C-alpha positions in Angstrom: -0.1 0.2 -0.1 1.3 3.4 -0.4 2.2 5.5 2.6 1.8 9.1 2.5 3.0 11.4 5.6 0.3 13.4 7.4 1.1 16.7 9.3 -0.6 19.4 11.1 -2.0 21.5 14.1 -5.1 21.4 15.9 -7.4 24.8 16.1 -8.1 26.7 19.2 -11.2 24.1 19.1 -9.3 21.0 18.5 -6.5 22.4 21.5 -9.9 22.4 23.8 -11.0 18.8 22.5 -7.6 17.4 23.0 -7.3 18.7 26.9 -10.8 16.9 27.6 -10.2 13.9 25.5 -6.3 13.3 26.0 -3.5 12.2 23.6 -4.8 8.5 23.5 -8.4 9.3 22.4 -7.3 11.7 19.7 -4.6 8.9 18.1 -8.0 6.6 18.4 -9.9 8.9 16.2 -7.4 8.9 14.0 -6.9 5.5 13.4 -9.9 4.5 13.2 -11.3 7.2 10.5 -7.9 5.6 8.2 -8.9 2.3 9.1 -12.7 3.0 7.6 -10.9 3.7 4.3 -9.0 0.5 4.4 -5.5 1.9 5.9 -3.6 1.7 8.7 -1.9 3.9 11.0 1.7 3.4 10.6 3.1 5.9 13.5 1.0 8.1 15.5 3.2 11.0 17.6 2.7 14.4 19.2 5.1 17.2 18.8 6.6 20.5 19.6 6.9 23.3 17.4 5.0 24.1 13.7 3.1 20.9 13.9 1.0 19.3 16.8 0.8 16.1 15.2 2.5 13.5 12.9 1.5 10.4 11.4 2.9 8.0 8.9 -0.2 6.0 7.5 -1.0 2.8 4.7 -3.9 3.9 2.7 -4.8 1.9 0.1 -5.1 5.2 -2.7 -4.6 8.8 -3.1 -9.0 9.0 -2.8 -9.1 7.2 0.3 -6.5 10.1 2.2 -8.3 12.6 0.3 -11.5 11.5 1.5 -9.9 11.4 5.1 -8.2 14.5 5.2 -11.3 16.1 3.9 -13.7 14.9 6.6 -11.0 16.2 9.3 -10.7 19.5 7.8 -14.8 19.5 7.5 -14.7 18.9 11.4 -12.7 22.6 12.1 -10.6 21.4 15.1 -7.6 20.5 12.6 -5.8 21.9 9.8 -3.4 19.5 8.1 -1.6 18.6 5.0 -0.6 15.5 3.3 2.7 14.1 1.5 2.4 11.3 -0.7 6.1 8.8 0.2 7.6 7.2 -2.3 10.2 4.2 -1.7 13.6 4.0 -3.1 12.3 1.4 -5.8 9.7 3.8 -6.8 12.3 6.4 -7.6 14.4 3.7 -8.9 11.4 3.1 -11.3 11.1 7.1 -12.5 14.8 7.4 -13.2 13.6 5.3 -16.2 10.9 6.4 -17.6 11.5 8.3 -20.8 9.9 12.1 -20.5 9.6 14.5 -23.3 10.1 18.2 -21.5 11.3 21.6 -22.7 12.9 23.9 -20.4 11.8 27.3 -20.2 13.8 29.7 -23.0 14.9 26.6 -24.9 
């Protein structure tokens, strides 16, 4: 399954919910959301700095991850971003693909 990095920060309302429910319940909610689209949370961490949370996900496809991301955003307690992760073997495959490209000004 493809892997994804999900990072983000709680809104004011999200922080209030975190204070009320605790970190374990937020992790469980994330796991449930990802599992509901056929995925798996590989790692879930709270962090210091720009982001409050970092997750590594396995998911069937981009559409499934987009569905989770939209549901989380629509709930209003969290603002996140998703990065598609590529394996070294996928990059090996990409380096072997012929690409027709003209650089600007050429």
